[in-house]
C-alpha positions as CSV (number, residue, x, y, z in Angstrom):
1,M,-48.5,-20.3,-41.1
2,S,-45.1,-19.3,-42.5
3,K,-45.8,-15.4,-42.0
4,A,-47.6,-16.0,-38.4
5,S,-43.8,-18.4,-38.0
6,A,-41.8,-15.3,-39.6
7,T,-43.7,-12.6,-36.8
8,E,-42.9,-14.7,-33.7
9,S,-39.5,-15.8,-34.9
10,P,-37.6,-12.4,-33.1
11,R,-39.3,-13.9,-29.5
12,P,-36.7,-16.8,-28.8
13,V,-34.0,-14.8,-30.4
14,G,-34.5,-11.7,-28.0
15,I,-34.6,-13.8,-25.0
16,I,-30.8,-15.4,-25.8
17,R,-29.9,-11.9,-26.8
18,F,-31.3,-10.4,-22.9
19,A,-30.2,-13.6,-21.3
20,L,-26.5,-13.2,-22.7
21,V,-26.8,-9.3,-22.0
22,L,-27.4,-9.9,-18.0
23,V,-25.1,-12.8,-17.8
24,G,-22.8,-10.2,-19.6
25,L,-23.8,-8.0,-16.4
26,V,-23.2,-10.3,-13.7
27,I,-19.5,-11.1,-15.1
28,V,-19.0,-7.3,-15.3
29,A,-20.3,-6.7,-11.9
30,L,-17.9,-9.9,-10.7
31,V,-15.3,-8.2,-12.4
32,A,-15.7,-5.1,-10.7
33,V,-15.8,-6.7,-7.3
34,L,-12.8,-8.1,-8.0
35,F,-10.7,-5.0,-9.0
36,L,-12.1,-2.8,-6.6
37,K,-9.3,-1.5,-4.9
38,P,-10.1,-1.0,-1.0
39,A,-10.9,2.9,-0.1
40,A,-7.8,5.2,1.1
41,P,-8.1,5.6,5.0
42,R,-9.8,9.4,6.1
43,V,-8.5,9.0,9.6
44,V,-4.4,8.0,10.7
45,T,-3.3,7.7,14.1
46,I,0.3,8.8,14.9
47,L,2.4,7.1,17.4
48,V,4.6,9.2,19.0
49,T,7.1,9.6,22.2
50,P,6.1,11.8,24.6
51,E,6.0,15.4,24.6
52,G,9.1,17.3,24.8
53,T,10.8,14.7,22.2
54,S,11.8,14.9,18.6
55,E,9.8,12.4,17.6
56,N,7.0,14.1,19.5
57,E,7.5,17.5,17.4
58,V,7.6,15.9,14.0
59,G,4.3,13.5,14.4
60,R,2.6,17.3,15.3
61,V,3.7,18.3,11.8
62,Y,3.0,15.4,10.2
63,A,-0.6,15.5,11.8
64,T,-0.8,19.2,10.3
65,H,0.1,18.1,6.9
66,L,-2.7,15.2,6.7
67,E,-5.2,17.6,7.8
68,K,-5.0,19.9,5.2
69,A,-4.7,17.3,2.4
70,G,-8.6,16.3,4.5
71,L,-7.6,13.5,6.4
72,E,-8.1,13.5,10.6
73,A,-5.0,12.7,12.0
74,K,-4.7,11.3,15.9
75,L,-1.9,11.8,17.8
76,L,-1.2,8.8,20.5
77,E,1.5,8.8,22.6
78,F,3.5,6.1,23.9
79,A,6.6,5.3,26.3
80,T,8.4,2.6,25.1
81,S,9.3,0.9,21.7
82,D,7.2,-2.3,22.3
83,E,4.4,-0.5,22.9
84,S,4.9,1.2,20.2
85,L,4.8,-1.5,18.1
86,V,1.8,-2.9,20.2
87,R,-0.1,-0.2,19.3
88,L,0.8,-0.3,15.8
89,S,0.0,-3.5,15.0
90,E,-3.9,-3.0,17.8
91,S,-5.0,0.0,16.4
92,E,-8.0,-0.1,14.2
93,G,-7.5,1.7,11.1
94,A,-4.2,3.3,9.4
95,V,-1.0,4.1,11.8
96,V,1.8,5.5,11.4
97,S,4.7,4.7,13.9
98,F,8.3,6.3,13.8
99,F,11.0,4.2,14.5
100,I,15.1,3.4,15.0
101,S,16.7,0.9,12.0
102,G,17.8,-1.7,13.6
103,A,16.7,-1.1,16.9
104,E,13.8,-3.8,16.9
105,R,17.0,-6.2,16.8
106,E,17.7,-4.9,20.4
107,L,13.5,-5.8,21.7
108,A,13.1,-8.3,23.9
109,D,10.6,-10.1,21.3
110,P,11.9,-9.2,17.7
111,S,8.7,-11.1,16.5
112,V,7.2,-7.7,17.4
113,A,8.2,-6.3,14.3
114,D,6.6,-9.1,12.3
115,G,4.1,-8.1,9.9
116,F,5.4,-4.1,9.6
117,V,7.6,-1.9,6.7
118,S,9.3,0.4,6.3
119,L,8.8,3.9,4.3
120,G,11.7,4.5,4.3
121,S,14.1,7.0,6.3
122,I,13.6,10.6,7.0
123,G,16.8,11.6,9.4
124,L,19.2,10.8,12.2
125,E,18.6,10.4,15.8
126,P,21.7,10.7,17.8
127,L,22.5,9.0,20.8
128,W,23.5,12.4,23.3
129,F,25.5,12.0,25.7
130,F,25.1,14.6,29.1
131,A,27.4,14.7,32.0
132,R,26.8,17.1,35.3
133,I,29.7,19.9,34.9
134,G,31.7,19.1,38.5
135,A,31.0,15.5,38.3
136,E,34.6,13.8,36.6
137,I,33.2,12.5,33.7
138,S,34.9,13.0,30.3
139,S,34.3,10.0,28.6
140,L,31.8,7.2,28.6
141,E,34.7,4.9,30.6
142,D,34.9,7.6,33.3
143,L,30.8,6.5,34.7
144,G,31.8,3.7,36.7
145,D,29.3,3.8,38.9
146,A,27.6,6.7,38.4
147,R,23.7,7.5,38.5
148,V,22.7,7.5,34.9
149,V,19.4,8.6,33.6
150,L,18.4,6.0,30.6
151,G,14.7,7.1,30.5
152,P,11.5,5.1,30.8
153,A,12.7,1.0,30.4
154,G,11.9,0.0,27.2
155,S,12.1,3.2,25.6
156,K,14.6,3.4,22.7
157,T,17.2,5.8,25.0
158,S,17.2,3.0,27.4
159,G,17.6,0.2,25.1
160,I,20.4,1.9,23.2
161,G,21.6,3.3,26.3
162,R,22.0,0.0,28.1
163,L,23.5,-1.5,24.9
164,V,26.3,1.6,24.6
165,L,26.8,0.8,28.9
166,T,26.6,-3.3,28.3
167,E,29.2,-3.3,25.7
168,L,31.7,-0.9,27.6
169,G,31.1,-3.7,30.5
170,L,29.9,-0.7,32.8
171,E,27.5,-1.3,36.0
172,S,25.8,2.2,36.1
173,S,22.6,2.6,38.3
174,E,20.2,3.4,36.0
175,L,17.6,5.8,37.1
176,V,14.5,5.2,35.3
177,T,12.4,8.3,34.2
178,R,9.0,8.5,32.9
179,S,9.4,11.3,30.6
180,P,12.0,13.7,29.0
181,A,11.2,16.7,31.8
182,E,11.6,14.1,34.5
183,A,15.1,13.6,33.1
184,V,16.2,17.1,32.6
185,E,14.9,17.9,36.2
186,A,17.1,14.6,37.6
187,L,20.3,16.3,35.7
188,T,20.0,19.6,36.9
189,T,19.2,18.9,40.5
190,G,21.5,16.0,41.1
191,R,20.0,13.0,41.5
192,A,22.1,11.8,38.6
193,E,25.4,12.3,37.3
194,A,25.3,11.7,33.9
195,G,22.3,11.2,31.3
196,L,21.8,9.5,27.6
197,V,19.5,10.9,25.3
198,V,18.2,9.3,22.0
199,S,16.4,12.6,20.1
200,G,17.2,15.1,17.3
201,V,19.0,18.3,18.3
202,D,15.7,20.4,18.0
203,S,14.2,18.5,20.6
204,E,12.8,20.0,24.0
205,I,14.8,17.9,26.0
206,V,17.8,18.5,23.9
207,R,17.7,22.0,23.7
208,K,17.4,22.3,27.2
209,L,19.8,20.3,28.6
210,M,22.4,21.8,26.4
211,A,21.7,25.3,27.3
212,S,21.6,24.3,30.9
213,E,24.5,26.1,32.8
214,S,25.0,23.0,35.4
215,I,25.2,20.5,32.4
216,R,27.9,19.8,29.7
217,P,27.5,17.3,26.3
218,V,30.2,14.8,26.0
219,S,31.9,13.3,23.2
220,L,31.7,9.7,22.5
221,D,35.1,8.8,21.6
222,L,34.0,5.4,20.9
223,A,31.5,6.0,18.3
224,D,33.4,4.8,15.2
225,A,34.0,1.6,17.5
226,F,30.2,1.0,18.2
227,V,29.3,1.7,14.2
228,A,31.7,-1.0,13.2
229,R,29.8,-3.8,15.7
230,F,26.3,-2.5,15.0
231,S,25.4,-1.8,11.1
232,W,22.3,0.1,11.9
233,L,24.6,3.0,14.0
234,S,25.7,5.5,12.1
235,A,29.0,8.0,13.4
236,V,28.1,12.0,13.1
237,T,29.8,15.2,14.2
238,Y,28.1,17.9,15.7
239,P,30.5,21.0,15.1
240,R,31.8,23.2,18.3
241,G,29.4,26.3,18.1
242,A,26.3,24.7,16.0
243,F,24.2,24.7,18.5
244,D,25.2,28.8,19.7
245,L,27.3,31.1,18.0
246,Q,27.5,33.1,20.9
247,R,27.7,31.1,23.8
248,M,29.8,28.8,21.3
249,L,27.9,25.6,22.5
250,P,29.1,23.1,22.1
251,H,32.7,24.1,23.4
252,D,33.6,21.1,21.1
253,D,33.1,19.1,17.8
254,L,30.6,16.0,19.6
255,R,31.1,12.7,18.2
256,L,27.9,10.9,18.5
257,V,26.1,8.1,17.2
258,A,22.9,8.1,15.5
259,G,20.1,5.5,14.4
260,S,18.0,5.5,11.4
261,T,14.8,7.1,12.1
262,N,12.1,5.2,9.8
263,L,8.5,6.0,8.8
264,V,7.2,2.0,9.9
265,V,3.2,1.0,8.9
266,R,1.7,-1.9,9.0
267,E,2.4,-3.9,5.7
268,D,-1.4,-3.7,4.5
269,T,-1.2,-0.1,4.5
270,H,-3.5,2.1,1.6
271,P,-0.7,2.5,-1.3
272,A,-2.4,6.2,-1.5
273,L,-1.3,7.2,2.2
274,V,2.1,5.7,1.2
275,D,2.3,8.4,-1.2
276,L,0.8,11.1,1.0
277,L,3.2,10.1,3.9
278,L,6.4,10.2,1.4
279,D,5.4,13.6,-0.5
280,I,5.0,15.0,3.5
281,A,8.7,13.3,4.1
282,R,9.9,15.1,1.3
283,Q,8.6,18.4,2.5
284,V,9.5,17.8,6.3
285,S,12.8,16.0,6.1
286,G,14.0,17.4,2.7
287,E,15.8,20.4,3.9
288,A,19.4,19.9,5.2
289,G,19.6,19.0,9.0
290,P,22.6,19.4,11.7
291,F,23.8,15.7,10.2
292,W,22.7,15.3,6.7
293,R,23.0,17.2,3.3
294,R,19.5,18.8,1.6
295,G,17.9,16.2,-0.7
296,T,18.7,13.0,1.7
297,F,15.8,11.9,3.0
298,P,13.6,10.5,2.6
299,S,15.7,7.8,1.7
300,A,15.1,4.1,0.6
301,E,18.6,3.5,2.6
302,G,19.0,2.9,6.2
303,V,16.2,0.8,6.5
304,S,16.1,-2.8,8.8
305,L,12.4,-3.6,8.2
306,P,10.8,-4.7,4.2
307,L,10.3,-1.6,2.4
308,D,7.0,-1.2,1.0
309,P,6.3,-2.1,-2.1
310,A,4.7,1.2,-3.1
311,A,7.5,3.0,-1.5
312,R,10.0,1.0,-3.4
313,R,7.8,2.8,-6.6
314,F,7.6,6.2,-5.0
315,Y,11.6,5.9,-4.8
316,D,12.2,4.9,-8.5
317,Q,9.0,6.8,-9.9
318,G,7.8,9.2,-7.7
319,P,4.5,9.4,-6.9
320,S,1.1,8.2,-8.9
321,K,0.3,10.0,-12.0
322,W,-3.0,11.0,-10.0
323,R,-1.2,12.2,-7.0
324,R,0.7,14.2,-9.0
325,L,-2.4,16.0,-11.0
326,L,-5.1,15.5,-8.1
327,P,-5.5,16.2,-4.4
328,Y,-5.0,13.4,-2.1
329,R,-8.7,12.4,-1.5
330,L,-10.0,13.5,-5.4
331,A,-6.8,10.9,-6.6
332,T,-7.7,8.1,-4.8
333,M,-11.3,8.4,-5.6
334,V,-9.9,8.8,-9.4
335,D,-7.6,5.9,-8.9
336,R,-10.1,3.6,-7.2
337,L,-12.9,4.4,-10.2
338,T,-10.4,3.6,-12.8
339,G,-9.4,0.3,-11.6
340,V,-12.5,-1.1,-11.6
341,I,-14.1,0.8,-15.1
342,I,-11.2,-0.4,-17.1
343,P,-11.3,-4.3,-16.4
344,A,-14.8,-3.7,-16.1
345,L,-14.9,-2.0,-19.5
346,T,-12.8,-4.1,-21.0
347,T,-15.0,-7.4,-19.9
348,F,-17.9,-5.5,-21.5
349,L,-16.1,-5.0,-24.8
350,L,-14.9,-8.4,-24.7
351,I,-18.8,-9.9,-24.0
352,F,-20.8,-8.1,-26.2
353,K,-18.4,-8.7,-29.1
354,L,-18.5,-12.5,-28.1
355,I,-22.9,-12.2,-28.8
356,P,-22.9,-12.1,-32.4
357,G,-20.4,-14.9,-32.4
358,V,-22.6,-16.7,-30.1
359,L,-25.7,-16.3,-31.9
360,R,-24.0,-17.5,-35.4
361,L,-22.4,-20.4,-33.9
362,R,-26.0,-21.2,-32.9
363,L,-27.8,-20.5,-36.2
364,N,-24.9,-22.8,-38.2
365,L,-25.9,-25.4,-35.4
366,S,-29.8,-25.0,-36.6
367,L,-29.0,-24.7,-40.0
368,Q,-26.8,-28.1,-39.6
369,K,-30.3,-30.2,-38.3
370,L,-32.0,-28.9,-41.3
371,Y,-29.7,-30.0,-43.8
372,R,-29.4,-33.4,-42.1
373,R,-33.5,-33.2,-42.0
374,L,-33.5,-32.6,-45.8
375,E,-31.1,-34.8,-46.4
376,K,-32.8,-37.4,-44.9
377,L,-35.6,-36.8,-47.1
378,E,-33.6,-36.6,-50.3
379,K,-32.9,-40.5,-49.4
380,K,-36.7,-41.0,-48.7
381,A,-37.4,-39.9,-52.2
382,A,-35.3,-42.3,-53.8
383,E,-37.1,-44.9,-52.4
384,P,-40.0,-47.0,-54.8
385,G,-43.1,-46.3,-53.8
386,V,-42.8,-43.6,-51.4
387,D,-45.6,-41.6,-50.1
388,I,-44.8,-38.5,-51.6
389,A,-47.6,-36.2,-49.6
390,E,-45.8,-37.0,-46.1
391,L,-42.3,-36.1,-47.7
392,L,-44.1,-32.9,-48.9
393,G,-45.3,-32.0,-45.3
394,Q,-41.9,-32.8,-43.7
395,A,-40.3,-30.1,-46.2
396,D,-43.1,-28.2,-44.8
397,S,-42.0,-28.3,-41.8
398,V,-38.3,-27.9,-42.6
399,D,-39.4,-24.6,-44.1
400,E,-41.2,-23.9,-40.9
401,D,-38.5,-24.1,-39.0
402,S,-35.8,-22.3,-41.1
403,L,-38.3,-19.2,-40.7
404,R,-37.8,-18.9,-36.8
405,L,-34.1,-18.2,-37.3
406,W,-32.5,-15.4,-36.4
407,V,-30.0,-14.3,-39.3
408,P,-27.1,-11.5,-38.7
409,R,-26.0,-10.4,-41.7
410,S,-22.6,-12.1,-42.1
411,Q,-24.6,-15.7,-42.3
412,V,-27.5,-14.5,-44.7
413,S,-26.0,-15.8,-47.9
414,A,-25.9,-19.6,-46.2
415,Y,-29.4,-19.0,-44.8
416,L,-30.4,-18.1,-48.3
417,E,-28.8,-21.4,-49.6
418,L,-31.0,-23.4,-47.2
419,R,-33.9,-22.0,-48.1
420,Q,-33.0,-22.5,-51.9
421,F,-32.4,-25.7,-51.5
422,V,-35.7,-26.3,-49.3
423,H,-37.8,-24.6,-52.4
424,D,-36.0,-26.8,-54.6
425,M,-36.9,-30.1,-53.2
426,R,-40.4,-29.1,-52.7
427,E,-40.6,-28.4,-56.1
428,R,-39.6,-31.3,-57.5
429,L,-41.6,-33.2,-55.0
430,S,-44.5,-31.5,-56.1
431,Q,-43.8,-32.6,-59.7
432,R,-44.0,-36.3,-58.5
433,D,-46.8,-35.7,-57.0
434,K,-48.5,-35.1,-60.0
């Protein structure tokens, strides 16, 4: 009987060990799911202003860089800042937009900017003031009731331009246009005497207006005053001859106000995409521009929306270690896997380190039960007239039960002590039975 019991003893232990392993694997799987990062996006929608503006051109450059990184980039044009934020909110997947810092405060409904974050400023976009040659307009104050092109209603040009006119108490007749090309046509044909344009110096609309023989740029003499009133604006100077030295365009230094262009995304944008976008921003905007020195942009300064945490880390520490070593898609894959493997492996090792402890605890509890049974046998054996044969049967039962125990190496000594105790008791009882 003892040998049979000894042969069968590993079976319950094997079941316990299997159950513990199964529970451990379930826990590891739960940990993996808990720490699993969402997959980095493969499609990015870039919201841009109409063709002919600097944002449209920059957006196309970003799309080219994103496609080189293995992503699909889609350009989606919009006419107004409100529309940009609405589409930024409603579009599926990863969405990127360019937005003048602080301009969201001038929107009809500033709450539409909720849920968005900035990745930093990537350049300055000036407010250009153009007037027809022959129109007696040499400053903003001369506009009077002149017809002024301000671009589409709700656009950044319309918003900032109307803000400037309102601050001066001017009641110029606004001429609404639907596109940069229409704005140029209105000025060159005389349908408007002046125009305000918010765009980069390299944009198509600024190049056409600057080169036109019937239109001239006008300096904003009150630029510093506007900056003092609106902290999100900066005063900049476009030097004489900077556009065309041979024609000496512009003929004089131009004093302008400029807004800081921000790279804006939704607050749930994947950190890997944030790294990639800021990498692109360094390549696209890192060189010197007409209003800034090399290395000025991208920058964590000049933002009015909250700065994305991943962008803050990028400015403080640079790209993530995997992005520094590997291409975007491979880096995001490795980063995603390591985020799961390390916690899962740690949990796995912890669980399997606990299994021997659980089995030792089970053995100790079993030994204590057997010792209590032996203790009762000792007390009964001391009583007069006790049935020795019955006590021997109980001792044999304890002996058989002890053979079924799985004993780890660290507990062999305690187990052998129990076995010795049972052997001694059976021997004493056998001698009394004679």
